[in-house]
N, C-alpha and C positions, 0 to 999 in steps of 0.2 A: 792829310785831308783823303776822305774815302772818295772812290769813284761811285756815282749813281746811275742806274740804268733803269728804264721803264721798258715794259713789254707788254704785247697783248696776250702772250701765252708764254708758258715757260716749258720748254721740252728739255729734258736732262737726259743725256746720253753720254756714257763712257765707253772707252775702249779698254778699260783696265780689266784685268783676269778676275780680280778679287772683288766680286760684287755680289749682292744677293738682296732679298726682299723678306720681310717677317709677316708672318700669318697668325692668326688666332685660332686655335681649335675651339670650336663653341660647343660641341656636345661632351657630355660627361664621358670620360675615358681616361685610363692611365697608361702610362709608357709600355708597361709590360703587355697590355692588350693591344696597343698599337704594334708592338714588336711581332706578336703572335699573327696578326692580321696580314703583316707585310712580309713575314719571313717566306722566302721561297716564291713570291710573286711573280708570275710570268704569263704574259698573253701573247698569242701570235695572230697575224692577219695576213692571210695569203691572197696576193694581187694576181688573178691569173692572167690577166691581160699583159702585165710585165714579168709574169713568171718570177716573183719575187716574195719572200716571206719577211715581215716586219715584226720585229720582236720588241716587246716592252718588258722589262725586268726590273727588280729591285735587288741589289747586292750589297755586299760589305755591311750588313746590319751589325752595330754593336751597341749594347745596352748596358748602361752603368747607373749609378744613382743619380736620378733626375736627368738623365741625358740619353737620348738614342739618336744614332747617326746612321747613315747609309747613302747609297748612291742610286739615283733614277736613271736608268739607261733606256733609251728609246730610239728605234729606227724610224727613218722618216725618208721620203721621197723628195729629192731636190732636183728642180728643173735647171739643166745648164745648157749653154749654146756650145754646140760641137759641129763644126763644118757645115754651117747653114742650116742646122736643124735643131730645135729644141729637144734634148734628151733627158729623161728622168732617171736619176741614179740614186741608190739608196745611201743615206749616211746615217751615222750613229752619233748621238749626242749623250754626254754623261753630265749629270748635275749632282753635286753633293748636297745633302740635305740633313739637317739636325732638329731634334726637338729638344726643347728645354722645358722641364716642369718645375714651376717655382714651389719650394718646400713651404710646409706650414710654418707661419710665423715671420716669413721673410717680409711681408708688407710693412712692418714697423722698422726697417732698416734705416741706417744713418742718412740723412739727406732728403728722406721722403716725408711728405706732408700726411697729415690724418687723413685714413682712408685711403691712400695711395697703394698701388700694387695689388694684385689680385692672386692671394695666395692658392697654390693647386693648380692654376691656369697653365695650359700647356702652349708655348709659343714655338711655331715651326719657322725655320729659315731655310730658304732654297737658294742656293749659290749659283744663280744664273741671271740673265737680263729680265727687265721686268716683266715683257710680255711672255717669255718662256716660263718665268717663276709663276705667273698666274695661270698658265696651262697646267703645269705640273701640279699646282695646289689643287686645281679641281679634279684632276685625275686621282690625287691621293684621297680626296674626298669621296670619290666613287668607290675607291677600293676599301677605305674605312667604314664608310656610313651608307653605301650603296648609292647615294646622290650627291650632287654638288651642294655647295651653300652650307657645308658643315665646317669647313676651313675659309675664314674670311680676312680680308685685308685688315691690317691693324690701323688704328689711329692714336697718335700721341697727343694727349690733351695739350692745347696751346700753352697754358701756364707751365706745365711741367716741361715742355720743348724749351721755352723761355730760361727756366732755371737751369736745365741742362748746358744752355748756350753761357749763361751767366758763370758756371762752374769753370768755362774754359774761356772767361772773358778776354784775356790779353792775347790768346791764341787763335781767335775766329778770323778767318782769312775772307769768307764770302757769306752774305746774308740774302736770302729772298724772303721778301713779304708778300703775303696775299690778304684777301679780306680788308682791303684798305679803305673801303666805304667813300671813294673819291667819286663825287656825282659828275654827271655830263662828260663821261669819259670811257673809252673801252680798254683802259689800263687794268690789267687784273694783278700784275705782280710789279714789284720794284725791288731792285738789288742793290747792295752795297759791296765794294771791293776795297781792299785795303787791310792794314794792320791795326790792331787795337780799336776794332769798329765799335766795341760796346762803350768806348769814352767819348765818342762823338756825338754832336747835336743832331746830325743826320739820324743816327740810330735811334736817339731819344724820341725825335719826331716820328719816326716810322712805327716804333713799337707802341706808340699811342694810339696810332691810326688802323694798324692792322695785326697781324699774327705772323711769327716766323714759320715759312714753309720748309726751307731748305738752308743748311748751313755746312761750311766746310771749315774745320777747325783742326787743331792740333791737340791730340789727347794728352792731358797732364799724367794719366797714368801709365800709357803705353808709349807715348811719343809718336804715334801713328798719325798721319795726316788723313782725315777721313770726312767723307760727305755723307751727310744724313737727311732724308726728307721725312716730313711729318706723316707719311703713310708707309714709313718703314722700309724704304729703299736704302741700302747702305754700300758705300764705294770706298775702299782704302787705296788712297794715291801712293801711299809709300810703298817701298818694296817690302813684301811681307810674304810669309807661307800660309797656307790654308789654315793650319793650326792656330796661327796669329789671329786670323779674321774670326774663326770661332771662338776663341778666348775673348776678343774684344767684343763681339755681339753679345756673349754670356755675361760678361762683367760690366758692360756700359750701357746696352741698348735695351736688353729685355726687360728690365726694370721700369723702362720708360712706358712701355706698352700698356694701354688701357684696356 
């Protein structure tokens, strides 16, 4: 018997190291052109009042067939409490990122419906928390296209997301539903917790009313326990290396992106 929870809002936060968010590159560009624009990028900001130089740069670029990876490194000022005073100290954050370009003809792959997938589209994944990933995506858009808005949040089509769940039917642990159409209530999301959720009457009822927003499942292919939201936030709960995260996203998530 699954557990059912209702909430006015759903705020998903994880302390796991291996998390990231997917974005779609909207302008026409190829990975080689992206690599040229990002190679050697470095900007400096001098804060005279603090006598500090903040550096933003891109390192470790690696280009292979349909794949480009690198590390986004950014200095920021962090305000800390020290002996009765608020003190600003510089910190450096590093976020791995990778672009995947779908090759021609991939849209007709096994398990995809007619017209699904976008051949040649470039998907960017930034391995950081959602807010930081959004910020980095905007900065990369400025570097590549001079302005923001050219690298946008992905949206997985609800029917495709449902099929993704059904491919892992027996191994889904948590499901959040939204767009429930429940009148006279402030409930925005409902959740189910338990094993074999796809075989329950509660699941059948919720999927008729709404759409899957978030699922936690065990991948049949990799065996990893993973959380995925419909707007492309991916968190691996299993013990895994960075390369395993990259491989999982490449093999199982990129083709879901609309």
